[in-house]
mmCIF file as gemmi writes it, N, C-alpha and C atoms, coordinates in Angstrom:
data_model
loop_
_atom_site.group_PDB
_atom_site.id
_atom_site.type_symbol
_atom_site.label_atom_id
_atom_site.label_alt_id
_atom_site.label_comp_id
_atom_site.label_asym_id
_atom_site.label_entity_id
_atom_site.label_seq_id
_atom_site.pdbx_PDB_ins_code
_atom_site.Cartn_x
_atom_site.Cartn_y
_atom_site.Cartn_z
_atom_site.occupancy
_atom_site.B_iso_or_equiv
_atom_site.pdbx_formal_charge
_atom_site.auth_seq_id
_atom_site.auth_asym_id
_atom_site.pdbx_PDB_model_num
ATOM 1 N N . MET Axp A 1 ? 6.558 -1.338 16.459 1 0 ? 1 A 1
ATOM 2 C CA . MET Axp A 1 ? 5.629 -0.545 15.921 1 0 ? 1 A 1
ATOM 3 C C . MET Axp A 1 ? 5.925 0.833 16.267 1 0 ? 1 A 1
ATOM 4 N N . TYR Axp A 2 ? 6.107 1.681 15.306 1 0 ? 2 A 1
ATOM 5 C CA . TYR Axp A 2 ? 6.366 3.195 15.268 1 0 ? 2 A 1
ATOM 6 C C . TYR Axp A 2 ? 5.162 3.953 15.286 1 0 ? 2 A 1
ATOM 7 N N . TRP Axp A 3 ? 5.299 5.196 16.01 1 0 ? 3 A 1
ATOM 8 C CA . TRP Axp A 3 ? 4.085 5.981 15.967 1 0 ? 3 A 1
ATOM 9 C C . TRP Axp A 3 ? 4.463 6.801 14.331 1 0 ? 3 A 1
ATOM 10 N N . ASN Axp A 4 ? 3.261 7.256 13.993 1 0 ? 4 A 1
ATOM 11 C CA . ASN Axp A 4 ? 3.386 7.977 12.486 1 0 ? 4 A 1
ATOM 12 C C . ASN Axp A 4 ? 2.358 9.214 12.224 1 0 ? 4 A 1
ATOM 13 N N . ASP Axp A 5 ? 3.126 10.339 12.724 1 0 ? 5 A 1
ATOM 14 C CA . ASP Axp A 5 ? 2.257 11.619 13.041 1 0 ? 5 A 1
ATOM 15 C C . ASP Axp A 5 ? 2.116 12.272 11.557 1 0 ? 5 A 1
ATOM 16 N N . ASP Axp A 6 ? 2.493 11.785 10.577 1 0 ? 6 A 1
ATOM 17 C CA . ASP Axp A 6 ? 2.418 12.363 9.121 1 0 ? 6 A 1
ATOM 18 C C . ASP Axp A 6 ? 1.582 12.047 8.458 1 0 ? 6 A 1
ATOM 19 N N . SER Axp A 7 ? 0.443 10.866 8.804 1 0 ? 7 A 1
ATOM 20 C CA . SER Axp A 7 ? -0.408 10.39 8.122 1 0 ? 7 A 1
ATOM 21 C C . SER Axp A 7 ? -1.49 11.051 7.519 1 0 ? 7 A 1
ATOM 22 N N . GLY Axp A 8 ? -1.866 12.295 8.373 1 0 ? 8 A 1
ATOM 23 C CA . GLY Axp A 8 ? -3.021 13.084 7.75 1 0 ? 8 A 1
ATOM 24 C C . GLY Axp A 8 ? -2.68 14.544 7.369 1 0 ? 8 A 1
ATOM 25 N N . LYS Axp A 9 ? -1.286 14.736 7.342 1 0 ? 9 A 1
ATOM 26 C CA . LYS Axp A 9 ? -1.026 15.982 6.959 1 0 ? 9 A 1
ATOM 27 C C . LYS Axp A 9 ? -0.789 16.2 5.365 1 0 ? 9 A 1
ATOM 28 N N . LYS Axp A 10 ? -1.304 17.324 4.959 1 0 ? 10 A 1
ATOM 29 C CA . LYS Axp A 10 ? -1.338 17.206 3.497 1 0 ? 10 A 1
ATOM 30 C C . LYS Axp A 10 ? 0.059 18.258 3.205 1 0 ? 10 A 1
ATOM 31 N N . PRO Axp A 11 ? 0.872 18.26 2.156 1 0 ? 11 A 1
ATOM 32 C CA . PRO Axp A 11 ? 1.816 18.968 1.784 1 0 ? 11 A 1
ATOM 33 C C . PRO Axp A 11 ? 1.66 20.433 1.549 1 0 ? 11 A 1
ATOM 34 N N . VAL Axp A 12 ? 2.486 21.339 1.995 1 0 ? 12 A 1
ATOM 35 C CA . VAL Axp A 12 ? 2.11 22.785 2.207 1 0 ? 12 A 1
ATOM 36 C C . VAL Axp A 12 ? 2.545 23.216 0.753 1 0 ? 12 A 1
ATOM 37 N N . TYR Axp A 13 ? 1.773 24.331 0.312 1 0 ? 13 A 1
ATOM 38 C CA . TYR Axp A 13 ? 1.613 24.869 -1.107 1 0 ? 13 A 1
ATOM 39 C C . TYR Axp A 13 ? 2.982 25.635 -1.228 1 0 ? 13 A 1
ATOM 40 N N . GLN Axp A 14 ? 3.62 25.477 -2.186 1 0 ? 14 A 1
ATOM 41 C CA . GLN Axp A 14 ? 5.092 25.912 -2.387 1 0 ? 14 A 1
ATOM 42 C C . GLN Axp A 14 ? 4.677 26.708 -3.471 1 0 ? 14 A 1
ATOM 43 N N . VAL Axp A 15 ? 4.938 28.355 -3.343 1 0 ? 15 A 1
ATOM 44 C CA . VAL Axp A 15 ? 4.626 29.2 -4.615 1 0 ? 15 A 1
ATOM 45 C C . VAL Axp A 15 ? 5.872 29.159 -5.536 1 0 ? 15 A 1
ATOM 46 N N . PRO Axp A 16 ? 5.727 28.923 -6.884 1 0 ? 16 A 1
ATOM 47 C CA . PRO Axp A 16 ? 6.878 28.707 -7.677 1 0 ? 16 A 1
ATOM 48 C C . PRO Axp A 16 ? 7.504 29.843 -7.794 1 0 ? 16 A 1
ATOM 49 N N . ASP Axp A 17 ? 8.904 29.76 -8.147 1 0 ? 17 A 1
ATOM 50 C CA . ASP Axp A 17 ? 10.01 31.054 -8.27 1 0 ? 17 A 1
ATOM 51 C C . ASP Axp A 17 ? 9.54 31.972 -9.15 1 0 ? 17 A 1
ATOM 52 N N . GLU Axp A 18 ? 8.801 31.465 -10.13 1 0 ? 18 A 1
ATOM 53 C CA . GLU Axp A 18 ? 8.627 32.502 -11.631 1 0 ? 18 A 1
ATOM 54 C C . GLU Axp A 18 ? 7.078 33.192 -10.988 1 0 ? 18 A 1
ATOM 55 N N . VAL Axp A 19 ? 6.75 33.192 -10.014 1 0 ? 19 A 1
ATOM 56 C CA . VAL Axp A 19 ? 5.503 33.838 -9.357 1 0 ? 19 A 1
ATOM 57 C C . VAL Axp A 19 ? 5.853 34.701 -8.318 1 0 ? 19 A 1
ATOM 58 N N . VAL Axp A 20 ? 5.346 35.885 -8.082 1 0 ? 20 A 1
ATOM 59 C CA . VAL Axp A 20 ? 5.768 36.867 -7.203 1 0 ? 20 A 1
ATOM 60 C C . VAL Axp A 20 ? 4.622 37.54 -6.522 1 0 ? 20 A 1
ATOM 61 N N . ASP Axp A 21 ? 4.284 37.809 -5.33 1 0 ? 21 A 1
ATOM 62 C CA . ASP Axp A 21 ? 3.637 38.657 -4.7 1 0 ? 21 A 1
ATOM 63 C C . ASP Axp A 21 ? 4.036 40.208 -4.527 1 0 ? 21 A 1
ATOM 64 N N . VAL Axp A 22 ? 3.358 41.182 -5.009 1 0 ? 22 A 1
ATOM 65 C CA . VAL Axp A 22 ? 3.619 42.229 -5.056 1 0 ? 22 A 1
ATOM 66 C C . VAL Axp A 22 ? 2.564 43.151 -4.077 1 0 ? 22 A 1
ATOM 67 N N . SER Axp A 23 ? 3.069 43.902 -3.088 1 0 ? 23 A 1
ATOM 68 C CA . SER Axp A 23 ? 2.412 44.547 -2.164 1 0 ? 23 A 1
ATOM 69 C C . SER Axp A 23 ? 2.362 45.931 -2.24 1 0 ? 23 A 1
ATOM 70 N N . PHE Axp A 24 ? 0.906 46.531 -1.772 1 0 ? 24 A 1
ATOM 71 C CA . PHE Axp A 24 ? 0.663 47.97 -1.916 1 0 ? 24 A 1
ATOM 72 C C . PHE Axp A 24 ? 0.216 48.293 -0.655 1 0 ? 24 A 1
ATOM 73 N N . ALA Axp A 25 ? 0.573 49.402 -0.148 1 0 ? 25 A 1
ATOM 74 C CA . ALA Axp A 25 ? 0.182 50.118 1.414 1 0 ? 25 A 1
ATOM 75 C C . ALA Axp A 25 ? -1.073 50.724 0.892 1 0 ? 25 A 1
ATOM 76 N N . ILE Axp A 26 ? -2.282 50.387 1.651 1 0 ? 26 A 1
ATOM 77 C CA . ILE Axp A 26 ? -3.765 51.091 1.643 1 0 ? 26 A 1
ATOM 78 C C . ILE Axp A 26 ? -3.685 52.406 2.782 1 0 ? 26 A 1
ATOM 79 N N . SER Axp A 27 ? -4.038 53.413 2.076 1 0 ? 27 A 1
ATOM 80 C CA . SER Axp A 27 ? -3.845 54.383 3.203 1 0 ? 27 A 1
ATOM 81 C C . SER Axp A 27 ? -5.32 55.303 3.434 1 0 ? 27 A 1
ATOM 82 N N . CYS Axp A 28 ? -6.284 54.489 3.865 1 0 ? 28 A 1
ATOM 83 C CA . CYS Axp A 28 ? -7.458 55.033 4.294 1 0 ? 28 A 1
ATOM 84 C C . CYS Axp A 28 ? -8.165 54.221 5.127 1 0 ? 28 A 1
ATOM 85 N N . PRO Axp A 29 ? -8.999 54.777 6.179 1 0 ? 29 A 1
ATOM 86 C CA . PRO Axp A 29 ? -9.557 53.97 7.248 1 0 ? 29 A 1
ATOM 87 C C . PRO Axp A 29 ? -10.422 53.057 6.933 1 0 ? 29 A 1
ATOM 88 N N . THR Axp A 30 ? -11.335 53.4 5.969 1 0 ? 30 A 1
ATOM 89 C CA . THR Axp A 30 ? -12.328 52.227 5.656 1 0 ? 30 A 1
ATOM 90 C C . THR Axp A 30 ? -12.321 52.395 4.097 1 0 ? 30 A 1
ATOM 91 N N . ILE Axp A 31 ? -12.829 51.041 3.639 1 0 ? 31 A 1
ATOM 92 C CA . ILE Axp A 31 ? -13.241 50.8 2.404 1 0 ? 31 A 1
ATOM 93 C C . ILE Axp A 31 ? -14.73 50.131 2.387 1 0 ? 31 A 1
ATOM 94 N N . PRO Axp A 32 ? -15.483 50.211 1.28 1 0 ? 32 A 1
ATOM 95 C CA . PRO Axp A 32 ? -16.617 49.553 1.156 1 0 ? 32 A 1
ATOM 96 C C . PRO Axp A 32 ? -16.699 48.11 1.386 1 0 ? 32 A 1
ATOM 97 N N . LEU Axp A 33 ? -17.562 47.519 2.102 1 0 ? 33 A 1
ATOM 98 C CA . LEU Axp A 33 ? -17.72 46.171 2.209 1 0 ? 33 A 1
ATOM 99 C C . LEU Axp A 33 ? -17.602 45.291 1.112 1 0 ? 33 A 1
ATOM 100 N N . ASP Axp A 34 ? -18.382 45.843 0.222 1 0 ? 34 A 1
ATOM 101 C CA . ASP Axp A 34 ? -18.584 44.997 -0.954 1 0 ? 34 A 1
ATOM 102 C C . ASP Axp A 34 ? -17.863 45.859 -2.121 1 0 ? 34 A 1
ATOM 103 N N . HIS Axp A 35 ? -16.296 45.796 -1.679 1 0 ? 35 A 1
ATOM 104 C CA . HIS Axp A 35 ? -15.516 46.52 -2.626 1 0 ? 35 A 1
ATOM 105 C C . HIS Axp A 35 ? -14.752 45.597 -3.899 1 0 ? 35 A 1
ATOM 106 N N . ALA Axp A 36 ? -15.174 44.53 -3.688 1 0 ? 36 A 1
ATOM 107 C CA . ALA Axp A 36 ? -14.455 43.418 -4.76 1 0 ? 36 A 1
ATOM 108 C C . ALA Axp A 36 ? -14.702 43.635 -6.044 1 0 ? 36 A 1
ATOM 109 N N . HIS Axp A 37 ? -15.895 43.781 -6.502 1 0 ? 37 A 1
ATOM 110 C CA . HIS Axp A 37 ? -16.21 44.008 -8 1 0 ? 37 A 1
ATOM 111 C C . HIS Axp A 37 ? -15.452 45.409 -8.396 1 0 ? 37 A 1
ATOM 112 N N . ALA Axp A 38 ? -15.691 46.267 -7.642 1 0 ? 38 A 1
ATOM 113 C CA . ALA Axp A 38 ? -14.982 47.713 -8.2 1 0 ? 38 A 1
ATOM 114 C C . ALA Axp A 38 ? -13.527 47.698 -8.1 1 0 ? 38 A 1
ATOM 115 N N . LEU Axp A 39 ? -12.876 47.161 -7.432 1 0 ? 39 A 1
ATOM 116 C CA . LEU Axp A 39 ? -11.338 46.808 -7.192 1 0 ? 39 A 1
ATOM 117 C C . LEU Axp A 39 ? -11.185 46.021 -8.375 1 0 ? 39 A 1
ATOM 118 N N . SER Axp A 40 ? -11.709 45.053 -8.79 1 0 ? 40 A 1
ATOM 119 C CA . SER Axp A 40 ? -11.314 44.033 -9.846 1 0 ? 40 A 1
ATOM 120 C C . SER Axp A 40 ? -11.653 44.733 -11.221 1 0 ? 40 A 1
ATOM 121 N N . SER Axp A 41 ? -12.572 45.48 -11.215 1 0 ? 41 A 1
ATOM 122 C CA . SER Axp A 41 ? -12.857 46.311 -12.561 1 0 ? 41 A 1
ATOM 123 C C . SER Axp A 41 ? -11.719 47.214 -12.886 1 0 ? 41 A 1
ATOM 124 N N . GLU Axp A 42 ? -11.373 47.944 -11.778 1 0 ? 42 A 1
ATOM 125 C CA . GLU Axp A 42 ? -10.029 48.908 -11.83 1 0 ? 42 A 1
ATOM 126 C C . GLU Axp A 42 ? -9.029 48.222 -12.178 1 0 ? 42 A 1
ATOM 127 N N . LEU Axp A 43 ? -8.751 46.986 -11.507 1 0 ? 43 A 1
ATOM 128 C CA . LEU Axp A 43 ? -7.22 46.658 -11.914 1 0 ? 43 A 1
ATOM 129 C C . LEU Axp A 43 ? -7.299 45.983 -13.224 1 0 ? 43 A 1
ATOM 130 N N . LEU Axp A 44 ? -8.685 45.432 -13.83 1 0 ? 44 A 1
ATOM 131 C CA . LEU Axp A 44 ? -8.537 45.04 -15.165 1 0 ? 44 A 1
ATOM 132 C C . LEU Axp A 44 ? -8.585 46.116 -15.911 1 0 ? 44 A 1
ATOM 133 N N . ALA Axp A 45 ? -8.794 47.36 -15.7 1 0 ? 45 A 1
ATOM 134 C CA . ALA Axp A 45 ? -8.779 48.35 -16.518 1 0 ? 45 A 1
ATOM 135 C C . ALA Axp A 45 ? -7.297 48.615 -16.935 1 0 ? 45 A 1
ATOM 136 N N . VAL Axp A 46 ? -6.496 48.691 -15.727 1 0 ? 46 A 1
ATOM 137 C CA . VAL Axp A 46 ? -4.952 48.917 -15.76 1 0 ? 46 A 1
ATOM 138 C C . VAL Axp A 46 ? -4.328 47.866 -16.252 1 0 ? 46 A 1
ATOM 139 N N . MET Axp A 47 ? -4.566 46.568 -16.064 1 0 ? 47 A 1
ATOM 140 C CA . MET Axp A 47 ? -3.779 45.529 -16.636 1 0 ? 47 A 1
ATOM 141 C C . MET Axp A 47 ? -4.826 44.456 -17.035 1 0 ? 47 A 1
ATOM 142 N N . PRO Axp A 48 ? -5.249 44.717 -18.175 1 0 ? 48 A 1
ATOM 143 C CA . PRO Axp A 48 ? -5.959 43.673 -18.707 1 0 ? 48 A 1
ATOM 144 C C . PRO Axp A 48 ? -5.587 42.261 -18.605 1 0 ? 48 A 1
ATOM 145 N N . TRP Axp A 49 ? -4.36 42.04 -18.922 1 0 ? 49 A 1
ATOM 146 C CA . TRP Axp A 49 ? -3.821 40.709 -18.989 1 0 ? 49 A 1
ATOM 147 C C . TRP Axp A 49 ? -4.069 39.828 -17.439 1 0 ? 49 A 1
ATOM 148 N N . LEU Axp A 50 ? -4.524 40.468 -16.495 1 0 ? 50 A 1
ATOM 149 C CA . LEU Axp A 50 ? -4.65 39.989 -15.229 1 0 ? 50 A 1
ATOM 150 C C . LEU Axp A 50 ? -5.663 38.895 -15.32 1 0 ? 50 A 1
ATOM 151 N N . ALA Axp A 51 ? -6.639 39.193 -16.048 1 0 ? 51 A 1
ATOM 152 C CA . ALA Axp A 51 ? -7.646 37.981 -16.135 1 0 ? 51 A 1
ATOM 153 C C . ALA Axp A 51 ? -7.212 36.838 -16.65 1 0 ? 51 A 1
ATOM 154 N N . GLU Axp A 52 ? -6.374 36.877 -17.69 1 0 ? 52 A 1
ATOM 155 C CA . GLU Axp A 52 ? -6.029 35.629 -18.392 1 0 ? 52 A 1
ATOM 156 C C . GLU Axp A 52 ? -4.466 35.037 -17.877 1 0 ? 52 A 1
ATOM 157 N N . GLU Axp A 53 ? -4.085 35.752 -17.186 1 0 ? 53 A 1
ATOM 158 C CA . GLU Axp A 53 ? -2.655 35.042 -16.899 1 0 ? 53 A 1
ATOM 159 C C . GLU Axp A 53 ? -2.625 34.084 -15.972 1 0 ? 53 A 1
ATOM 160 N N . ALA Axp A 54 ? -1.96 33.066 -16.373 1 0 ? 54 A 1
ATOM 161 C CA . ALA Axp A 54 ? -1.894 31.919 -15.427 1 0 ? 54 A 1
ATOM 162 C C . ALA Axp A 54 ? -1.169 32.313 -14.276 1 0 ? 54 A 1
ATOM 163 N N . GLY Axp A 55 ? -1.296 31.655 -13.034 1 0 ? 55 A 1
ATOM 164 C CA . GLY Axp A 55 ? -0.854 32.233 -11.83 1 0 ? 55 A 1
ATOM 165 C C . GLY Axp A 55 ? -1.085 33.603 -11.151 1 0 ? 55 A 1
ATOM 166 N N . ALA Axp A 56 ? -1.866 34.327 -11.805 1 0 ? 56 A 1
ATOM 167 C CA . ALA Axp A 56 ? -1.944 35.73 -11.386 1 0 ? 56 A 1
ATOM 168 C C . ALA Axp A 56 ? -3.235 35.774 -10.479 1 0 ? 56 A 1
ATOM 169 N N . GLY Axp A 57 ? -3.279 36.668 -9.532 1 0 ? 57 A 1
ATOM 170 C CA . GLY Axp A 57 ? -4.637 36.72 -8.623 1 0 ? 57 A 1
ATOM 171 C C . GLY Axp A 57 ? -4.282 37.899 -7.58 1 0 ? 57 A 1
ATOM 172 N N . VAL Axp A 58 ? -5.455 38.327 -7.27 1 0 ? 58 A 1
ATOM 173 C CA . VAL Axp A 58 ? -5.573 39.282 -6.203 1 0 ? 58 A 1
ATOM 174 C C . VAL Axp A 58 ? -6.111 38.698 -4.781 1 0 ? 58 A 1
ATOM 175 N N . HIS Axp A 59 ? -5.185 38.983 -3.877 1 0 ? 59 A 1
ATOM 176 C CA . HIS Axp A 59 ? -5.244 38.554 -2.521 1 0 ? 59 A 1
ATOM 177 C C . HIS Axp A 59 ? -6.57 39.517 -2.031 1 0 ? 59 A 1
ATOM 178 N N . LEU Axp A 60 ? -7.164 38.954 -0.935 1 0 ? 60 A 1
ATOM 179 C CA . LEU Axp A 60 ? -8.2 39.378 0.084 1 0 ? 60 A 1
ATOM 180 C C . LEU Axp A 60 ? -7.596 40.729 0.761 1 0 ? 60 A 1
ATOM 181 N N . ILE Axp A 61 ? -8.42 41.833 0.998 1 0 ? 61 A 1
ATOM 182 C CA . ILE Axp A 61 ? -7.792 42.65 1.8 1 0 ? 61 A 1
ATOM 183 C C . ILE Axp A 61 ? -8.428 42.347 3.156 1 0 ? 61 A 1
ATOM 184 N N . HIS Axp A 62 ? -7.798 42.41 3.951 1 0 ? 62 A 1
ATOM 185 C CA . HIS Axp A 62 ? -8.184 41.857 5.501 1 0 ? 62 A 1
ATOM 186 C C . HIS Axp A 62 ? -8.587 43.13 6.364 1 0 ? 62 A 1
ATOM 187 N N . GLY Axp A 63 ? -9.709 43.006 6.859 1 0 ? 63 A 1
ATOM 188 C CA . GLY Axp A 63 ? -9.948 44.372 7.771 1 0 ? 63 A 1
ATOM 189 C C . GLY Axp A 63 ? -10.204 43.763 9.256 1 0 ? 63 A 1
ATOM 190 N N . ALA Axp A 64 ? -10.534 44.549 10.117 1 0 ? 64 A 1
ATOM 191 C CA . ALA Axp A 64 ? -10.615 44.276 11.718 1 0 ? 64 A 1
ATOM 192 C C . ALA Axp A 64 ? -11.877 43.241 11.462 1 0 ? 64 A 1
ATOM 193 N N . ALA Axp A 65 ? -11.706 42.207 12.08 1 0 ? 65 A 1
ATOM 194 C CA . ALA Axp A 65 ? -12.624 41.121 12.14 1 0 ? 65 A 1
ATOM 195 C C . ALA Axp A 65 ? -13.479 41.308 13.567 1 0 ? 65 A 1
ATOM 196 N N . SER Axp A 66 ? -12.833 41.57 14.575 1 0 ? 66 A 1
ATOM 197 C CA . SER Axp A 66 ? -13.712 41.867 15.882 1 0 ? 66 A 1
ATOM 198 C C . SER Axp A 66 ? -12.518 42.25 16.942 1 0 ? 66 A 1
ATOM 199 N N . GLY Axp A 67 ? -12.066 43.285 17.084 1 0 ? 67 A 1
ATOM 200 C CA . GLY Axp A 67 ? -10.952 43.811 17.846 1 0 ? 67 A 1
ATOM 201 C C . GLY Axp A 67 ? -11.108 45.236 18.137 1 0 ? 67 A 1
ATOM 202 N N . ASN Axp A 68 ? -10.805 45.377 19.253 1 0 ? 68 A 1
ATOM 203 C CA . ASN Axp A 68 ? -10.934 47.093 19.552 1 0 ? 68 A 1
ATOM 204 C C . ASN Axp A 68 ? -12.256 47.666 19.365 1 0 ? 68 A 1
ATOM 205 N N . GLY Axp A 69 ? -13.441 46.812 19.252 1 0 ? 69 A 1
ATOM 206 C CA . GLY Axp A 69 ? -14.613 47.425 19.466 1 0 ? 69 A 1
ATOM 207 C C . GLY Axp A 69 ? -14.95 47.283 18.143 1 0 ? 69 A 1
ATOM 208 N N . TRP Axp A 70 ? -14.239 46.985 16.802 1 0 ? 70 A 1
ATOM 209 C CA . TRP Axp A 70 ? -14.726 46.834 15.512 1 0 ? 70 A 1
ATOM 210 C C . TRP Axp A 70 ? -15.3 45.511 15.357 1 0 ? 70 A 1
ATOM 211 N N . PHE Axp A 71 ? -16.311 45.386 14.211 1 0 ? 71 A 1
ATOM 212 C CA . PHE Axp A 71 ? -16.926 44.156 14.139 1 0 ? 71 A 1
ATOM 213 C C . PHE Axp A 71 ? -17.022 44.302 12.438 1 0 ? 71 A 1
ATOM 214 N N . ARG Axp A 72 ? -17.241 43.244 11.902 1 0 ? 72 A 1
ATOM 215 C CA . ARG Axp A 72 ? -17.392 42.948 10.417 1 0 ? 72 A 1
ATOM 216 C C . ARG Axp A 72 ? -18.869 43.135 10.165 1 0 ? 72 A 1
ATOM 217 N N . PRO Axp A 73 ? -19.352 44.149 9.333 1 0 ? 73 A 1
ATOM 218 C CA . PRO Axp A 73 ? -20.758 44.109 9.04 1 0 ? 73 A 1
ATOM 219 C C . PRO Axp A 73 ? -21.48 43.008 8.611 1 0 ? 73 A 1
ATOM 220 N N . GLU Axp A 74 ? -22.512 42.665 8.922 1 0 ? 74 A 1
ATOM 221 C CA . GLU Axp A 74 ? -23.197 41.526 8.363 1 0 ? 74 A 1
ATOM 222 C C . GLU Axp A 74 ? -23.837 41.763 6.906 1 0 ? 74 A 1
ATOM 223 N N . ASP Axp A 75 ? -24.327 42.941 6.646 1 0 ? 75 A 1
ATOM 224 C CA . ASP Axp A 75 ? -25.169 43.505 5.502 1 0 ? 75 A 1
ATOM 225 C C . ASP Axp A 75 ? -24.105 44.301 4.651 1 0 ? 75 A 1
ATOM 226 N N . PRO Axp A 76 ? -23.824 43.711 3.36 1 0 ? 76 A 1
ATOM 227 C CA . PRO Axp A 76 ? -22.805 44.64 2.588 1 0 ? 76 A 1
ATOM 228 C C . PRO Axp A 76 ? -23.559 45.935 2.091 1 0 ? 76 A 1
ATOM 229 N N . GLY Axp A 77 ? -24.917 46.141 2.319 1 0 ? 77 A 1
ATOM 230 C CA . GLY Axp A 77 ? -25.351 47.279 1.385 1 0 ? 77 A 1
ATOM 231 C C . GLY Axp A 77 ? -24.676 48.516 1.295 1 0 ? 77 A 1
ATOM 232 N N . ASN Axp A 78 ? -24.756 49.31 2.576 1 0 ? 78 A 1
ATOM 233 C CA . ASN Axp A 78 ? -23.941 50.646 2.616 1 0 ? 78 A 1
ATOM 234 C C . ASN Axp A 78 ? -22.665 50.708 3.777 1 0 ? 78 A 1
ATOM 235 N N . GLU Axp A 79 ? -22.449 49.338 4.062 1 0 ? 79 A 1
ATOM 236 C CA . GLU Axp A 79 ? -21.575 49.251 5.092 1 0 ? 79 A 1
ATOM 237 C C . GLU Axp A 79 ? -20.062 49.448 4.787 1 0 ? 79 A 1
ATOM 238 N N . VAL Axp A 80 ? -19.276 49.708 5.851 1 0 ? 80 A 1
ATOM 239 C CA . VAL Axp A 80 ? -17.959 49.859 5.256 1 0 ? 80 A 1
ATOM 240 C C . VAL Axp A 80 ? -16.8 48.751 6.255 1 0 ? 80 A 1
ATOM 241 N N . LEU Axp A 81 ? -15.766 48.439 5.816 1 0 ? 81 A 1
ATOM 242 C CA . LEU Axp A 81 ? -14.757 47.655 6.53 1 0 ? 81 A 1
ATOM 243 C C . LEU Axp A 81 ? -13.713 48.564 6.971 1 0 ? 81 A 1
ATOM 244 N N . HIS Axp A 82 ? -13.737 48.7 8.356 1 0 ? 82 A 1
ATOM 245 C CA . HIS Axp A 82 ? -12.815 49.292 8.829 1 0 ? 82 A 1
ATOM 246 C C . HIS Axp A 82 ? -11.337 48.67 8.94 1 0 ? 82 A 1
ATOM 247 N N . LEU Axp A 83 ? -10.379 49.609 8.621 1 0 ? 83 A 1
ATOM 248 C CA . LEU Axp A 83 ? -8.91 49.05 8.064 1 0 ? 83 A 1
ATOM 249 C C . LEU Axp A 83 ? -8.23 49.481 9.387 1 0 ? 83 A 1
ATOM 250 N N . SER Axp A 84 ? -7.165 48.575 9.846 1 0 ? 84 A 1
ATOM 251 C CA . SER Axp A 84 ? -5.839 49.209 10.731 1 0 ? 84 A 1
ATOM 252 C C . SER Axp A 84 ? -5.022 49.937 9.733 1 0 ? 84 A 1
ATOM 253 N N . ARG Axp A 85 ? -4.048 50.524 10.405 1 0 ? 85 A 1
ATOM 254 C CA . ARG Axp A 85 ? -3.021 51.018 9.9 1 0 ? 85 A 1
ATOM 255 C C . ARG Axp A 85 ? -1.981 50.204 8.932 1 0 ? 85 A 1
ATOM 256 N N . ARG Axp A 86 ? -1.984 48.95 8.905 1 0 ? 86 A 1
ATOM 257 C CA . ARG Axp A 86 ? -1.22 47.995 8.448 1 0 ? 86 A 1
ATOM 258 C C . ARG Axp A 86 ? -1.934 47.308 7.097 1 0 ? 86 A 1
ATOM 259 N N . PRO Axp A 87 ? -2.805 47.525 6.677 1 0 ? 87 A 1
ATOM 260 C CA . PRO Axp A 87 ? -3.4 46.774 5.429 1 0 ? 87 A 1
ATOM 261 C C . PRO Axp A 87 ? -2.799 46.765 4.275 1 0 ? 87 A 1
ATOM 262 N N . ARG Axp A 88 ? -2.746 45.861 3.314 1 0 ? 88 A 1
ATOM 263 C CA . ARG Axp A 88 ? -2.198 45.814 2.203 1 0 ? 88 A 1
ATOM 264 C C . ARG Axp A 88 ? -2.864 45.268 1.128 1 0 ? 88 A 1
ATOM 265 N N . MET Axp A 89 ? -2.844 45.808 -0.116 1 0 ? 89 A 1
ATOM 266 C CA . MET Axp A 89 ? -3.333 45.043 -1.046 1 0 ? 89 A 1
ATOM 267 C C . MET Axp A 89 ? -2.184 44.284 -2.11 1 0 ? 89 A 1
ATOM 268 N N . ARG Axp A 90 ? -2.451 43.145 -2.083 1 0 ? 90 A 1
ATOM 269 C CA . ARG Axp A 90 ? -1.523 42.172 -2.674 1 0 ? 90 A 1
ATOM 270 C C . ARG Axp A 90 ? -1.938 41.572 -3.92 1 0 ? 90 A 1
ATOM 271 N N . LEU Axp A 91 ? -0.92 41.579 -4.93 1 0 ? 91 A 1
ATOM 272 C CA . LEU Axp A 91 ? -1.365 41.218 -6.143 1 0 ? 91 A 1
ATOM 273 C C . LEU Axp A 91 ? -0.221 39.851 -6.459 1 0 ? 91 A 1
ATOM 274 N N . ARG Axp A 92 ? -0.722 38.901 -6.793 1 0 ? 92 A 1
ATOM 275 C CA . ARG Axp A 92 ? 0.354 37.597 -7.433 1 0 ? 92 A 1
ATOM 276 C C . ARG Axp A 92 ? 0.369 37.713 -8.689 1 0 ? 92 A 1
ATOM 277 N N . ILE Axp A 93 ? 1.413 37.73 -9.208 1 0 ? 93 A 1
ATOM 278 C CA . ILE Axp A 93 ? 1.68 37.707 -10.785 1 0 ? 93 A 1
ATOM 279 C C . ILE Axp A 93 ? 2.78 37.003 -11.108 1 0 ? 93 A 1
ATOM 280 N N . PRO Axp A 94 ? 2.863 36.888 -12.211 1 0 ? 94 A 1
ATOM 281 C CA . PRO Axp A 94 ? 4.146 35.982 -12.907 1 0 ? 94 A 1
ATOM 282 C C . PRO Axp A 94 ? 5.296 37.059 -13.064 1 0 ? 94 A 1
ATOM 283 N N . GLN Axp A 95 ? 6.469 36.56 -12.802 1 0 ? 95 A 1
ATOM 284 C CA . GLN Axp A 95 ? 7.696 37.502 -12.677 1 0 ? 95 A 1
ATOM 285 C C . GLN Axp A 95 ? 8.065 38.232 -13.809 1 0 ? 95 A 1
ATOM 286 N N . HIS Axp A 96 ? 7.533 37.611 -14.946 1 0 ? 96 A 1
ATOM 287 C CA . HIS Axp A 96 ? 8.024 38.27 -16.288 1 0 ? 96 A 1
ATOM 288 C C . HIS Axp A 96 ? 6.887 39.375 -16.27 1 0 ? 96 A 1
ATOM 289 N N . ARG Axp A 97 ? 5.967 39.816 -15.5 1 0 ? 97 A 1
ATOM 290 C CA . ARG Axp A 97 ? 4.861 40.761 -15.554 1 0 ? 97 A 1
ATOM 291 C C . ARG Axp A 97 ? 5.23 41.809 -14.5 1 0 ? 97 A 1
ATOM 292 N N . LEU Axp A 98 ? 6.233 41.669 -13.966 1 0 ? 98 A 1
ATOM 293 C CA . LEU Axp A 98 ? 6.528 42.494 -12.822 1 0 ? 98 A 1
ATOM 294 C C . LEU Axp A 98 ? 6.729 43.976 -13.225 1 0 ? 98 A 1
ATOM 295 N N . ASP Axp A 99 ? 7.269 44.392 -14.313 1 0 ? 99 A 1
ATOM 296 C CA . ASP Axp A 99 ? 7.808 45.544 -14.688 1 0 ? 99 A 1
ATOM 297 C C . ASP Axp A 99 ? 6.122 46.363 -15.11 1 0 ? 99 A 1
ATOM 298 N N . GLU Axp A 100 ? 5.578 45.499 -15.796 1 0 ? 100 A 1
ATOM 299 C CA . GLU Axp A 100 ? 3.928 46.229 -16.097 1 0 ? 100 A 1
ATOM 300 C C . GLU Axp A 100 ? 3.238 46.655 -14.789 1 0 ? 100 A 1
């Protein structure tokens, strides 16, 4: 009898070759904690096809969770998310839309 370690592992998602991630630097110290709707609205104003394009999407913008004295606020009312110097805004788009 042999030991089988692979029994509970799920296959790793492989991004298809026709889909690419485009990365943009963010150069501000803070963004509103509840920025998702405003960001989505502006992206759709510039790229209306983003909502309907299969395989397209916007990755989360990650801020400081709990390091160097920063914390993620619990109330999104007027709170801001503190960013490090390395945050990126990433869009996942089909390769044929890359020039747009």
